[in-house]
N, C-alpha and C positions, 0 to 999 in steps of 0.2 A: 803275571801269567799271560802267555801268548795265546792268541786265538788261532788254533790250528785246525786242520781238517783230517780227513781220513784218507789214507792213500791206498786203500786196498779194497778188496771185495767185501769182506764181511764186516767191514768197518767195526771191528771189535767193539764198536760202540764203546769202545774204549778209546767209537768209534770213535756220530759219526751218527749221535747220533745220532751214539748217537747215533747218532739218530738223530747224540746222537746226537754230533753229531756233531753227528756229524759226525757231526758233522756239519752247518750251513751259513757261515758268514765270511766277510772279508776279514782276514786276520790282520791284526795290528801290524804285522810285519809286511803286509801287502800281499799275503798269500791267500789264495782262495781256499775256503774250507767248507765242504758240503755239510748241510745239516738236513736231517730227514724230517719229513712232515707227513703227517697223517695223524692218527692218534698215536703219537710215538712216545716211547719211553726209551730213550737211548742216550748213551754216553758219547760225547764228542771227544774222543780220546786219541790214542796213538793211531797211527795210520799204517795201512799196509799197502803193498804194491799191488793190491787188488782192491777194487772198490766194493764194499759190501753195503747192503742196504736192507732195511725193512721195506716191505712193498706196500702197495695200496691195499686198503682194507675196506670194510663195509660201512664205517661211520662217515656219513656225508653231511657236511654242514652247508646250508645255503643262506645267503644273505637276503633278508627280506627287504625289498625296496620300500615297502610301506612303513617299515620300522625306522627309516632314516628321516631325520629332520629335513624340512625343506631347505633350511639354511643353517650352517654351522656358525656358532658365535664364539668359538674357542679362540684361544690366544693367537694361533698362527694363521687361521684361515678366515677370510672375510667374505669368501664367495661360497656358493653352495658346494657341498662335497659330492663328488660323483661316486656312484656305485661301481666297484671294480668290474671290469668288462666280463671277467669270468667269475660267476658267482658260485658255481659248484666246487666244493672243496674236497680234497682227499681226506681220509680219516685223520684223526688227531694223533699227536705223539706225546710221549712222556720222555723227554730227552735230557741227557746229561752233558756236562761241560767237557771241553776237549781233553784236559789232562788232570784227572781227579787227584792224582798223588801230589800234584803241586797246588792243589786248591783246598788245603785243609781248613783254612779260616773262611768258611763259606759265608759267615755273617758280615765279614768285612768287605769293603769296596774292593773290587778287583783292580790290581795295578797292571794296566795294559800298556804295551808299547804303542806308540803313535802309528796310525795307519800310514802306509807308504803309498802315496799317489803318484810317484815319479813316472811310472809307465803310462798312466792315463794322462798326465800333464803333457807328455811328449806326443801322445796320440789318443785324444779323447774318443775317437771312433773305436778303439780297441776295447772300450767298455762293453760293447756288444748290445747296448740298448740306450734309449734316449729318455731318461727321466725328466718329466716336465712338471708344470704347475698342477695339472690334473692328477698326475701320478703322486705328487707330494700330498695333495688333498686326500687322496684315497688312503695313503699310509696313515696320515694324521687321524682320519676318521676311524680307521680300524683300531688304532691305539686307544683313542678316547672312548670308543664304544665297547670294545671287546676285551681289553686287557684285564687280567685277573684281579687287579686292584684299582682303586680310584687313582686316576692319573694326576700327578702334581705338575701343573702347567709351568711353573717356574723351573722345575727340574728339566723339563723338555726344552725350554727356551735356553737355559744355561748350557745344556748338552749340545744343542744346535750351535750356539756361538763358539763353544770350545772346539768343536770339530771343524767348523768353517775356518776358524783361526789356524788350525793345524794345516788345512789345505792351503790357505793363503801363504803361510810361512814357507811351505815347500815350493810354492809358485813364486817366491821372492816378492810377495806383495804385502805391504803393511796392513795388519789387521786392525789398526787403530780406529777406523771408521765403524767397526762393529759396535763401538760404544754408543753410537747414535741409533742403533736398532730400537724400534718401538714395538714392544710385544703386543700392543693393542691393535696393531695394524698388520696387514698381510706381510709377513716377514720375508717370504720368498721374493715378492716384488721389490722390497727394499734391498735385498741382497743383489738382485740383478741390476738395480739402479746404481748401487755402489761399486760393484765389481764385475758386471757383465762384460765390460770392455777390456778386462784384464785377465779373466779366467773363464773358460768355457762354461756356459750356463748349465749344461748337463752336469758338470762336475760340482758346481755350486749346489745344485739341487740334490745330488747324491750325498754330498757332505752334510747338507742340512738334514737329510733323512737319517743318515748314520748317527748324527748328533742327537736327534730326537730319541732314537732308540737307545743310545748310550745313556740318555737322561733317565731311562727306566732302571738303570743299574741291574739289568737282567741279562746275563750272558746267553740266554736261550731265545730271546726276542731279537731277531736279526733280519736283515734284508739280504737276499741271495741274488747275485747277478745271474744272467742267463747261463754263464759258464758254471757257476756254483750249483745252480738248480739242475743243470744237465748232469753234473757229476752225481748229485743226489739221486736223480732218476736212474742213473746207471747202477747205483748201489741198490736201489729198490728192486730193480729187475735182475740183479745178479748177473749182469752182462759179462761174458767171458772175455779174456784178454790174454796177451802174452806176458807172462811174468814169472816170478820164482816162488811166490807164496809166503811172504813175511809181513808181519805188522811192524812198522817202524815208527819211531818217535824222535823228537829233538829233546834230549835229556837236559833240562835246565840246570839240574844239579851238577852237570858236567859241562857247563858252558855251552849248552845247546848242541852237544855232540850228537850226530846222527847215530841212532842206536837201534838194534834189533829188539823190539819189544817181545815178539814171539813168532817163531816159525809155525806154519800150519802143517800138521801131520800129513804125510803122504805127498807133500809137494817137493819140487826140486830143492828148495832151501833146506827143508828138514833132511832130505836124503844126502845133501852135501855136508851136513854136520853143523849148520849154523845154529846158534843157541841164543836164548833170551839173555839180554845184557851185553851181547857182542857189540863193540863199537865199530862202526863202519868208517874207516879213515879215508878210504878212496873208493871210487867207482870207476872201473876201467882206467885206473891210474890217475884220475883227477881227484885232488883233495876235496873233502866234503866240508871244509871250513866255510862257515857262513851260508851253507846250503839251506834252502827251504824244503819243506816236505814235498811240495809240488815238483820242484826241480829234481829231488831224489827219486820221486815216483817215475818221472819221465826218463831218467837215466837208467833205472833198474828194469822198467818194462821194455818190451821189444818183441820182435817177431819170434814166434815159437820155433825152437830149433837153433836159435842163436845163443851165444854165450855172453855172460856178463861176469867180470872179475871184481870181486869185493875184497878189499884189503881190510882184514879184521884184526882188532886188538881185543884179546880176551884177558880177563884179569889173571895175573900170574904168568902170562906167556907173551912172547914177542909177537909183533904183527905177522900175519900170515895171509897169503892170497888164497881165496876160495873161488874156483871157476865153477859157475852154476849155469846149466843149460835151461833156457826159458822154455816153458810149455804153456799150453792153453790152461788158464786157471779158472776153474769152476768150483768155488768153495760152497759147500752146502752148510746150512746153519746148524745141523745136528749130526754128530757122529756117535757110533756106539760100538762096544766090543765087550766080550765076556772075559773078565779077569780071572786069576786063580781063585780057587775056593768057590767057584760058581757065583761070583759077584758081577752083576751087570753094571757097566759104566756108560752113561749117556751124557755127552757134553753138548751144551747149547752155546754157540758163539754169538748169536744175535737173535732177535725176535723179528723175523721177516715174514714175507707173504706165505711161505710154505712151511714155516717152522712147526706148527701144530701137527701137520701131516707127517713131517719128517720125524718128529718126536714119537708119534704113534708107531711108525715103522721101526724106529730104534728100540723102543721098549719091547715091541713084539719080537724083534730080532734076538735080544738077550734072553727073553722069557722062553722062546722056542728052544734055546740051548740049555735050558734048565736053571736059569738064574734064581737064586734063593733070596736075593735082595737087589735093590737098584740104587746106585749113586747117580744123582742128577747134578752135574757140575755147571754152575752159573758163574764161576769165577772169571774175571776178566771180560764179562759180558755186560756191555754198557746199555743194553736194552734194545728197543725197537718199537713196534706197534703194540698199543694196548690190546687191540683185538687179538694179536698173536699170543700175548700172554694169557688172555682169557681162554683161547683155544687150547693152550698147553695145560693150564690148570684144570680146565674142564675134563681132561682125560682121566682125572683122578677123583672127580666129584659127580654127584648126581645132577641131572639136568635142572637148571633153574637156580643152582647154588650161586651165592654172591661171591664174585672173585675180587672186585675192586669197585670203589665208587669215587666220583669226582664231584667237586663243588666249585661253582664259578663265582664271579664277583658279586652276583646278586644273592648268593646263598642257595641257588638252585642245585639240587643233587641229581646226579645221573648214575644209576646202578648198571654195572656190567655183570651180567649173570651168564653162567655156562649154558650154552645152547645145544650141547651134545650130551649123550647119555654115557658119560665116562663112569667107570666103576672101580678105577684103580687097578693096580697090578696084583693086589692081594699078597704082596710080599713087603718086607720092611723097605722104607724109602728114606734115604738121607740126602739132603740138599747141601751142596758146598757153595759158600759165598765168600767174597773178600772185598777189599776196599774199592775194587773196580767193578763190583756188581752194582748195577744202577738201574733205576727206572723200571722197565719191564721185568728185569731180573728181580728187583725188590718186590714188585707186584706179585710175581710168581712165588718167591720164597715166603713172603708174608701170608699169602692166601693158603698155601699148603700147610704152613704151621698153624694158622688160625683154625683151619678145618681139621687139625690133628692128623694130617696125612703124613707129615715128614718131620724129621729132626734136622735142625740147621747146624752145620759145623763150619768153622773157618774164622774169619775176622769180621769186624763191624763193616757193614756195607756203606756205599757212598753217601746215600741220603739225598736222592733226587726224586721229588714227588710233585713235579709240575707238568702240566699238559700243554703242548704247543699245537696250534692250528696253522696249517699252511694256506695262504691266500695267493694262488698263482695269478699272474697277469698275462695279457695277450702277447707281450714281448718276450715271454719265457723267463722273466725274472719272477721272484716270489717273496712274499713276506711271511716270516715264521714268527708267531706271536703267542706268548703264554696266555692261555685263556682260563685255566682251572688248576686246581691241585687235587691230588688223589690220595685215597686213604685205604688201608687194609680192611678186610671184612669186619674186623672187630673195632674199627674206628681209629686204629693207631695212625699217628702222623708219621709220614716217611720223609717229607721234605725237610732237609737240613738236620734230620735226626738219624736217618738210616735204620738198619735192623741189626740188633745184637743177636748173634747166633746162640743156640742152646749150649753148644760146646765151643768155647773160644780157644783158638790155637793159631798162633802167628807162624807165618812161613813166607819166604821170599817168593814173589809171584813167578820168578823164572823157573821154579820147580813144578809149576802147575802141569799136571798130566804125566809127569815123569814118575811112574808108579813107585819105584823104590825110594826116591828122594822126596816124594810128595807126602809129607807127614800128615797133611789134612786129609788126603785120600785114604791113607792108612788108618787114620782114626775113624773115618766113615766105615771102612771095611770092618774094623773091630766092633763098632756099634751094631752093624748088620749081623755079624756072626753071633753076637750076644743075643740079639732079638730073635734070630732064627733058632738058636739053641733053646731059648725059653719056649718058643712056639712048639718045638719038637718034644719037649720034656713031658713025661706022662703026668 
């Protein structure tokens, strides 16, 4: 499974994200992939040529200096660990992996491609930051003190050696001396002594940190370079840019073929006729063979008003050129419309800063037009901020109702209760989920069902139930670390289990939102019509 990022604005959380997410680590292919952090529940999945993001929220975590030991006696650090310079943290996240459909065996170790250090080996300054011994200690301390599970020091040490060996091989330096590393002593000092005259010390430090995190075997605990963190922040703030409005992915089942995961309704891509599943063979005449998502994003995005030509291969048809005019892309997280038979359709693409407010507006929009029932579509939504999910669910529950709770490594429970006086739309509600619905989407679906507000239709959800906390550093890099797991109000485990819908109905994700071909949506409409008919019966 590759580590990818989100190449667009709403980071499908399918981004991203993710939350989700990511979206936020260096991909094993050398590609930067944003990951979101706050209390995030997001899927790091397909990317779009817009960057999407959950935004900062209200849960702030502070590191208590008094709680830190005067000296760390762990395996890798023999000197006092320093408190990160920036102690105030953004809200936490519940975020999912980059490509869920290729991650079906979640209990197995991920098979990842080696990270590519070639660019940084040529120009270490292009890293954009200077990780040093103090930085290394800070990362190690956070892992040891705050990770959701007790840390296996041997796993960290072995992960470190493996990743440093990967770096050394790419630098054409023999890794044999790594056998002499003594884990009871300061490992970073030993690495610098062994290889500091052959490989840039900053790269050695970075590889050591990547390796420690790899040792956790947790795809959601990652280090973000300043560039990756910047992209994450762009997503969080939903910054506009010149693009065409599509989610894209590298389809591993098709030899990493650049593929349209989904066009966003109302954007140039959708108006031009691009469809989910379209293979992008060329961008402006240049073949996409071996292209990375970042490279594809850079090629597709551009100044509003300019054109980009995509050579598309669609199943059953010969390649065809699509000329698409870029425009300023500002993708909101919620869209709504009234379907035939007075059914309100409200789609959530991610759980960001303004999602709860946008949902309220969307629901009121369809209700004001006489909707007799509402379909909330969480399909292909990889999540976002937990607080955003709480705000969404709160619109259907009484103030103080439990939406979700988390449990950290010490067993401490934290409840997330609705803080608004939502009372529901007083019409039947059906929630659509699929295998790409993750984290915050699962929080929302699980809570609405547990409180008997909605019926769930679709396919089994992804199963991402862990919470990540973001620890930013002064150099604009950041650590994203899994600190807790979350549970539905009734205590159901979501992590690695997912949510089974009340009505199970398989459908190709490319038909999502295409009303006539969307059999899951049609089933939701059927259920609402039946409920509405029963309510009207004398």
